[in-house]
C-alpha positions in Angstrom: 100.8 67.9 102.6 101.0 68.8 106.3 102.9 72.0 105.4 100.3 72.9 102.7 97.4 72.3 105.1 99.1 74.5 107.7 99.4 77.2 105.0 95.7 76.8 104.1 94.7 77.1 107.8 96.7 80.3 108.1 95.0 81.8 105.0 91.6 80.8 106.4 92.3 82.5 109.7 93.5 85.6 107.8 90.3 85.8 105.8 88.1 85.3 108.9 90.0 88.2 110.5 89.4 90.3 107.3 85.6 89.5 107.4 85.5 90.5 111.0 87.1 93.8 110.3 84.7 94.3 107.4 81.7 93.8 109.7 83.2 95.9 112.4 83.7 98.8 110.0 80.1 98.6 108.8 78.5 98.2 112.2 80.5 101.0 113.8 79.6 103.3 111.0 75.9 102.7 112.0 76.8 103.5 115.6 77.0 100.0 117.0 79.5 98.7 119.6 80.7 95.1 120.1 80.1 93.5 123.5 80.4 90.0 125.0 76.8 89.4 124.1 77.0 90.7 120.5 76.4 94.1 118.8 74.6 96.7 120.8 73.2 99.9 119.4 74.7 102.9 121.2 72.9 105.4 118.9 69.4 105.3 120.4 68.5 108.9 119.9 65.2 110.3 118.6 66.6 111.3 115.2 65.4 109.1 112.4 68.0 106.5 111.4 69.5 106.5 107.9 70.0 102.8 108.0 67.9 99.7 108.9 67.4 95.9 108.3 66.5 95.3 104.6 66.2 92.4 102.3 68.3 91.9 99.2 68.5 89.0 96.8 70.4 88.9 93.5 69.9 86.3 90.8 72.8 85.6 88.5 71.5 84.4 85.2 73.0 81.1 84.1 75.3 81.1 87.1 75.6 77.3 87.3 77.4 77.2 84.0 80.4 79.0 85.5 83.2 77.4 87.5 83.2 80.3 90.1 80.7 83.0 90.7 80.9 85.9 93.2 78.4 88.6 93.9 79.3 91.8 95.8 77.4 94.8 97.0 79.3 98.1 97.5 77.5 100.6 99.8 79.2 103.6 98.3 77.7 106.1 100.9 79.7 104.4 103.7 82.5 102.8 101.6 81.5 99.4 102.7 81.7 96.0 100.9 79.6 92.9 101.4 80.0 89.6 99.6 76.6 87.9 99.2 76.0 84.2 100.1 74.9 81.5 97.7 74.6 77.7 97.7 73.9 77.2 94.0 75.9 80.0 92.2 72.7 81.6 91.0 70.6 82.8 94.0 72.7 85.2 96.1 71.4 86.9 99.3 72.6 89.1 102.2 72.5 87.7 105.7 71.4 84.1 106.4 69.4 81.8 104.1 66.2 82.2 106.2 65.9 86.0 106.6 68.0 87.3 103.7 68.4 90.7 105.2 71.0 92.9 106.9 71.5 96.4 108.1 72.3 98.7 105.2 71.9 102.4 104.4 68.3 103.4 103.4 67.5 105.0 100.1 71.1 105.2 99.2 73.0 104.5 96.0 74.8 101.2 95.9 76.6 99.0 93.3 76.1 95.3 92.6 79.0 93.5 91.0 79.0 90.0 89.7 82.3 88.3 88.8 82.6 84.8 87.4 85.1 82.5 85.8 85.1 79.7 83.2 88.5 78.3 83.4 90.7 81.4 83.2 88.2 83.5 81.3 86.6 86.2 83.5 83.0 87.5 83.2 81.6 90.7 84.7 78.2 92.3 85.5 77.8 95.7 87.0 74.6 97.4 88.2 73.8 100.5 90.2 70.7 100.4 92.4 69.0 102.1 95.4 68.9 100.3 98.7 65.4 99.9 100.2 63.8 100.4 96.8 65.1 97.4 94.9 65.1 94.3 97.0 65.7 91.8 94.3 67.0 91.9 90.7 69.1 89.9 88.3 72.6 90.2 86.9 73.7 89.0 83.4 77.4 88.2 83.1 79.3 89.2 80.0 82.7 87.9 78.9 85.4 90.3 80.1 89.1 90.6 80.8 91.1 90.9 84.0 92.0 94.4 83.0 88.3 95.4 82.5 87.5 93.9 86.0 90.3 96.0 87.5 88.9 99.0 85.8 85.4 98.3 87.1 86.5 98.0 90.7 89.1 100.8 90.6 86.7 103.4 92.1 86.7 101.4 95.3 90.5 101.0 95.6 90.7 103.8 98.1 88.5 102.0 100.6 90.0 100.3 103.7 91.7 97.0 102.8 88.9 94.9 104.3 86.4 96.6 101.9 88.4 96.2 98.7 86.9 93.8 96.1 90.4 93.0 94.7 91.6 91.7 98.0 88.5 89.6 98.5 88.9 88.1 95.0 92.4 87.1 95.8 91.2 85.0 98.7 88.4 83.6 96.6 90.9 82.5 94.0 93.0 80.8 96.6 90.1 78.9 98.1 88.9 77.9 94.6 92.4 76.5 93.8 92.3 74.7 97.2 88.9 73.1 96.4 90.3 72.0 93.0 93.3 70.4 94.7 91.1 68.6 97.2 88.8 67.3 94.4 91.8 66.0 92.5 93.1 64.2 95.7 89.6 62.7 96.2 89.6 61.3 92.7 93.1 59.9 93.2 92.0 58.3 96.4 89.0 56.7 94.7 91.3 55.3 92.0 93.7 53.9 94.5 90.8 52.4 96.3 89.7 50.6 93.1 93.2 49.3 92.5 93.5 48.1 96.0 90.3 46.1 95.8 91.5 44.4 92.6 95.0 43.7 93.9 93.9 42.6 97.4 90.2 41.7 97.3 90.4 39.9 100.6 91.7 42.9 102.5 89.7 46.0 103.5 91.1 49.2 102.0 92.9 51.3 104.6 94.5 48.5 106.6 98.2 49.0 107.4 100.7 47.5 105.1 102.2 45.6 108.1 98.9 43.8 108.6 98.5 43.1 104.9 102.1 41.7 104.7 101.4 39.5 107.7 98.2 38.1 106.1 100.0 37.3 102.9 
């Protein structure tokens, strides 16, 4: 278990690094530079900007019925990927839960992609939209195949690795399997707890076996 936990920690660090590179790519495209105090805009000219902070929310219909649900936005004009956040598998948003906004190209074509799984069966939703014009809309997932999903995201395969949907999905699958493993371990632990209470009702669960043996 220690070896497995070390592997998980390594993958988590790798994914954090990928997310940082993804943000770095997007922000530098807008003319920002990272400093010790955060991002600073180094493009303060008088020319009107083609980007700005904008809201975006996507509702995935019946999202709670799926085991896993992921929602992505591809800003095709700058070849940038963003995975939206959610706490309930239905309401997805950019940025944080309070503001639900982020810097993005203005009046530009973008693609929203929803990918979900029930067991091993994949589901897909695909929608083109214009940033700044459509701030919220819904996606309806349809049963699909892994091959159809690969076909849908193939136009973005030439993006930098931090902006590839396929790479992000592989991390999401890994984390989903890890959550499943932890849930199973939790169930086993509860079962052992119940057995312990029946076998040794006078002893608190979690005491060392040496103490238990001494008491008996």
